[in-house]
Phi, psi and omega in degrees: 000002182301313178301320179295321179296317179297327178293341179280345188306305183296321181292318179295319178297318179298318178298318178295318178298319179297319179296319178294320179295333179278356177089014180283150174285164184295325180285332174291318178297319179293320178297320179296314181292326182288323185271315184282313177052051178205116183299314181298314181294322180296315180297315179297316182297316181296316181296318180290323176297317179296330180275357179079026181288148177298155182300321181299320179294320180296315181297315181294321179296315178294327177297315179296319181297334182258016183297337180297337181289343173298320178291318177299316181296319179297324179285328182276335186305311179296330182285329182267356185302324180291349184272157175298158184300319182294323178294320178299319181293320179295318180291328178297323180295328183271008183288120175223175178301314183291316180296322179298313182299318181287322184290318181299316179298319181292317179297321180290331183271328185262127179282348181259106182297330180291320177294319178296323179293322177296321176297316179299316180296316180298315179294316179296321180292323177298317178297318180298314180296317180294326178296320178295319181296316181291325177295317178295319178299317178295322181297311183283332177282338183300323181286344181261349181270124180300143179297336181293345179287338177050060180291354179301338182297338181290336181296305178297329178296319178295319179295320178297318180296327179283322188274322187306317180297344181279347183276063182249356181223161179296323181296318179295321180293320178298314180299317181293319181296315180296316180295320179296316178294319182294320183293331177279319182292331183257020182298342181285346181295143181285162173054030177056033176294346178296334178294315180293314181298315181295319177298319179295316179298320179295318179296316180297316180297317178296321179294316179297317179296320179294319179296318180295318180292325177295319178294321178295321179294323180295328179288000000 
């Protein structure tokens, strides 16, 4: 998992810098990264907190940002079924893009689900620990980095790196296009509700496109 951990460095540092910029204490920033364990959700939560958004809006926005984990969970559920419920819950907390990619390959290759689960736990825990370290480094380095460096540019770059690989099908492109247009068209909504609305529109558009393509294939 070393390459995956190293890949977290810029994103984790940006999250820590964002927390410091929002005025959070170091233990608040660490608590957010330890409990949420999601770069996209952390950045959104910090920005919304700084803007004074209600807690309900923050939770719903982060929920929309993490909807991709529903697909990961559906793929992992049959593989984790032989494990005790508590083990399944612990592994679910460590589910990330990188851990999912590594775990699926191991489960498919290893005939022992318990051994594969131990591998998954080790990889996920390594990512979690490294994520805390990079967030703390970003938090304390944030006060030493001049504002003129404008490190905020790294945030959209990180999102592009996460989202771009998903544009492999027409349905994904349709969903992204609809969500992109909606988030700009609804920018007038207060408390950044355009993020929730755009995410909902994107999901609906992607679902409709998938349904239409399935019907065409059936014909």
